[in-house]
N, C-alpha and C positions, 0 to 999 in steps of 0.2 A: 504494499499499500504505499504510494508516494503522496505525502503531505506537504511537499515543497511550496507548491501554489497556495495552498491554504495558510501555511505559515506566514507567506508573503503578504497574502490579503489581511491576516490578523495583524501583522506588523503594521501595515498601512492604516487599519482600524484603530490601533493603539495610538499611533501619532495624530491623527484626525480627533480622537477622543480626548487625547491630553489637551489639545488646543481649546475644543469646546468646554472641557471642564474649568480650564483656566479662565475663559471668558465668562462663561455662564455662572460658574461657582455651583455650589450644593444647591439641589432642587428641594421643594418643600415635601415631597412625597417620594418614596423610593420609584427608581425609573420602571422597573419592571415586576412583573408577577413572581411571587415566590417560587411557583412551579418552574418558572423559566431559568431563573438563576438563584443559586443558594444564598448569595449574597444580596441582603436588602440594600443596595447602595443607591446613593443620591446622586453617584459619580458615574461616568462611563467607564473609566479606567479599570475599576474592579471588575466590572462585568467582561471585558475584553480579557482580563487577566484569567478570569474562570474559564472562558472559552478556550484560550491557550493551555491550560491545565488540561482540558478534556483532550486536546492533541496529544498532549504529553503522554497521558494515561494511554490513549490508543497505541500510540508508538511503543511505551514500555511493555504493554500486555502482548502486542504482537511479537516483539522481539523475544520475549521470554515465552512464548508459546502458550500462554494462558488466556488469550483472546478467543472467545467462543463467538459463533456467527450471531447468536442473540445478543450478546453484549456489545459486538461490534456495531449491529443494527442500532441498539439503543443509544449507544454513545454518538453515533454518526447523526443520528435523528435529532438528539439533543443540541448537538453542535450546530446543526444546520438551522434550528430554531433560533438559537442564540445569536448566530452571525446574521440571519435575516431580521431579528428584531433590533439588533445593534445598527445595521445599514438603514433599517426604517427610521430609527430615532434620529439618525444623522441627517438623513434626506429629508425629514419633515420638520427640522429645526426652524428653517426660516418661516415656514408656514405658521408654526407656533407663535414666533415672535410677533407676526402681524396680527395673530388672534388676541394676544395679550393687549397690543395697542388699542384694538377694536373694542376689548371688553372694559378697559378703562373708561372709554368715552361713554359707554352705555352700563354704568354700574347701577346697583339697585339703591332706590332712595331711601332715607332714612325713615319715613313713615313705612316703608315696606319691610325694612329691618325690623321696626319696632313690632309690626305685625307678626312677623316671623318668630320673633322673641317670645311673644305671647303664646303662640301656637306650639312652640317647643317647651315652654314651662308647662302648659297644659298637658303634652305628651309625657313629660317627665312625671308629673304627679300620676296620671294613669300607669305608667310603666312601673313605678314605684309601688303603688297598690298592687299591681299584679304580681311583683315579686315578692310581696309579703304574702299574698295568697299562695304562691307557688311554694314558699318556704313552709306555710301551715300544712299544704296539701303533703309535702315529702314528710312532715312529722307524723302524717297519719297514715303511712304506707305501710301494709304488712309484709308483702311479698318482695323479693329482690328484684323482679321485673318491674313492680309498680315504683319501687324506689329509684331505679336506673331511669325509667320514664320521667319521673318527677325531677330528677337531678338534671336531666337534659333538658327539660322544659325551663328549670330554674336558671340554668347557665345560659340558655338562649335569651332569656328575658333580662337577665343582668347585662349580657352583652348590649342588647338594644337599649338599655337604660343608661350604660355608660357611653354609647355613641350619641344618644340624644343628649346627654350633659356636656359632652364635648362640642356638639354643633351648637348648643345654646351658649356656652362659653365664648365661642367664636363669635356668634352674633352679638353678644355683649361687648366683646372687645372692639369690633367694628363699630358699633354704636358709640362707644367712650371715644374712639380715635376720632370720629367725625365731630363729637361734642368739643373736644379738645382743639381741633383745628378751627372751629368756630363757624 
């Protein structure tokens, strides 16, 4: 298996990614899904490094004779998906810059933010009640299956409550920043 061309392509991606990371800095959220890259990076370089590590693993396992067909197919598919995602990210960078400029012009009004805040506060109260009900239900379970189902439901509700609280806090921060600006 000759991976020379792929190594050259990854080297070029690494150089381009370094430039982008330097110019753009750290993103707010991880760039890619956790299933695609193991590293939840907000920069491109660690993602390129992970793709390069897959090439290294492929070469090492092939040379040692431990590379099975299934393993090779899995690693190649993962590598292909990673390289495609990196190329898309780099190719669509200019489009996203334009979208950001457009979204700044059309931002949400303070009145809408206040309405969103009230809605999120209401949802938070409802979810908090649902969490308490789920905790009570968990305490009343008799069988292991019932307990597992109740725990799963409780965990789901707690996650929803946490996301709702985070969203409410973000809205509050936006309102505070706008009020401080005048």
